[in-house]
N, C-alpha and C positions, 0 to 999 in steps of 0.2 A: 860884503858880498854874500855872506850866508843870511843878513837880514834881508836883503833883496831876494833871495831864493825862497824864504819863508813868505815873504809879502805876495810873490806869485802865485802861491797856493792859499791865500787868504789869511795867513798868520801874520800880524803885526801890519796888515794893510790898512789903507784909508777905508773909513766907514761913511754912511750916508743915513740921514735921518729927514724926513720930510714932515713938516708940521703946518697943518692946515688951519685957516682962520676959524674954521667950524667943520662939523663932520656931517652936517646934513644940508642937502641942496635940492633945489627943485630942476627939472628938465629945462635945459637952456640958461641956467643960472651962471653966473661968473664965480669961478673957484680962485681963491687967492691963498698963497702960503709962502712958505720959505724952504729950501732945501739946505741943509746943514751938512756940510762936509768936514770930517776931522781925519786930519793926516794920521798915519800910522808911525811906524818906527823909521821908515826911510822915505826920501823924497819920491813921488811918483807923478808921472804925467798922466792927466785924465784928457781924453780925446772928446769926450762929450758927456754931458749930464742931459738925461730924458726923463720924461714922465710919461707912462703909458696908461691909458684907461681901459680896463680889462673887465671882462665879464664871461659867463659861461652859457652856453646853450645846449639842448638835447639834439642829438642827430641820430638817425637811424641809419645802421650799416648791417646789411643781411639780416634784416628783421630784429636785430638787437638795438637797443637804445643806449647811446654813450654820450658822455658829457665831454664837450670840445670847448676850449677856450678860444675867445675872440677879442682882438684889440680894437676898440672902438675909434680911438684916436691916439695919436703919438704926438707929444710936444717936446721941442728942444729947449732946455732950459739955459744951458751955457755952451759956449764954444770950448776948445781947448785951453787947459790951464794946468798949472803945476802946483801941487799941494806938498809943502814943507813937513817934516816930521812934527807931529803934536799940534799943527797949524789948525785952525778952525775958520772956515770961510762959509759965509750966509749968502745965498742967492736967492733974491724974491722972484716970484712967478705969478701970473695970473692967465686964466684962459676961461673960455665959455664953454660949458658943457654942451655937447650936442643935443639936439631935440630928440634923437632916437635912442638916447641912453635909458636902459631898463630901470623901471621903478623898482626898487627893492621890496618887493612883496612876495610872499610864498617862498620859493627856493631861490629866487633871483638875488644874486650878490654881485656887486660892482666894487672894484678896488682901483686904487692909484698906485702904480708899480713905479718906483724910482730906481733908475740905474746910472752907474758911472761905468763908462766904457774905457777901459785900461788895457792897453796891449800886453801880450804875454803875461796876463794875470787874470785870476777869477774876478769877474766883475762884482763889485758890491751891489745888493739891492735892498730895496725897503718896500714894504707893502703897508698901505693905509685903506681900510674899508670906508666906503661911502655910504651914507643913507641917502636914497635919491626919492625924492617927493614927486607926485605927479605934477605936470605941467596945470596950470589953473584951468585950462579948457579940458584937459582929461579928468581933473579933479570934478569939474562941473559934470561931466558925463556920469562919473562914479555915484554922484549925489543924485542925479536925475533917476539912474536906474534904481537906486536904493527906494526913492519916493515912489517909483512904480511897482515896489514890491519884490525886486529881485535882490538875492543876497550874492555877494562876490564868494565863489565857492573855491576857485583855483587860478593861480597865475603861474605862467611857466614860459620862459624862452624856449621856442623850438625851431628847428630848421624850417625855412619857409619854402613853399613851393615857388617854381620860377617866376610865376605870375604875379606873386607877392613881394618878391625880392626887389629890395631899393638899393641903398648903399651897403647893407649888411646881409650876411646869409641867413639871417634868422629874424624872426618877429616874436614880439611877447604877446602872448594870448591871455585874455582875460575871460574867464567862464563864470556865468551867472546862472543860478537856479531861482525860478519864480517861487516864493514861499507864502506870498500873500497877494491881495490885489486881482485886478482883472485878468491877468495872464496866468494865474496859478491853475493848474488843470488843463491850460490850453496849450502851454510850451513845455518841452522838456528842459531845454536850456537855452541859453543865448550866450554866444562867443563874440568877442569884440577885439579887433586889433586896431591900434591907433598910428597914424601917420602925422606927426605934428611938426607944423612949420611956424614961422613968425606971424603968418597970417591967419591960420586957422587950423582945423584937425580934419583930415580925411579918415573915416572910419569905416572899416569891413566888418559886417555884422553877419553873423551866420545864426539864422533862426531855426531852432530845431523844433518841429511842431510835435505835439503828443499825438501818438496814434490813437485813431478812433475806427473802430470796426475793423472787419476783414481788409478792406481796401487800405486802410491807415496801416495795419500791420505789415502788409505787403510792402507798402511804400517805405515803411522803416526799414525793414529787411534789406531793401534796394538801395537805401540811404537816399530815397527821393523825397523824404520829409524834411531835408534840409534846404534852406535857402540863402544865398549869398546877396547881401545889399551893400552897395556902396553909398555912404551918408556922411555928408559933409556939413560943418557948421563952424562957426567964428565967435568972436568976443560979444557981437551983438545978438547972438542967440541964447546966451546963458540963461536969462530970465525965462524964456518960454522953451528952454530944452527938454523938460519932462514931457510936456505936449508933443513936441516935434518927434521926440523917440517913441513915445506911445503910437502917434500916427504911422510911423514907419513900421513898427511891429505890426500894428494892426492890418495894415495893407497886404503884409506878407505872411499872416498867419491865418 
């Protein structure tokens, strides 16, 4: 009886450890691994084993920026089961990462949180951080921007305006600065948000023109020097993407 009481507060209770086939994945890629459950000092009934894909984003509340957690997806690994004292059970799993999982650049972090749902007890948990690489189409955009002389300056997940919100309450913003090439001295910065699907990418570009003269300074002060552009491309556009991107920026700057 005393052992059961201790296990209810986490002492001598079952533990969980998730082991991934690898730690680095691209957006949309399949994740594989096993969940290893080790019994404690008493028999315990586990109602559910789950995996939660989690990240954080910045949200503004009363003009203050706060960090919020967001669950990108939740996966059920196992139904109810009983774990005996000192018993070890290994449950394999696999799932496809969503296309909108943030890339782990800048301050963006993504982790897999494993939990055991045990009634009348503290739920054991495990956290495994993932390295998320860009989808090949997003990687192609980053390379195209680099070829045009843009340097990736800042990447952050931020609360999205309502007209940008899709499945999640935030978007991941990529901020570029022109450091060489035709757009140096012409633009202050270029911001991009990617909405990836299995067929292609819809990109929202914010083109921030450099102020020129009094009219330009006035436009900058009123935020009229920024233009939002919707830009879409697919696998067949990769080879010509630098030119396509240059044409879009040229037209709106």
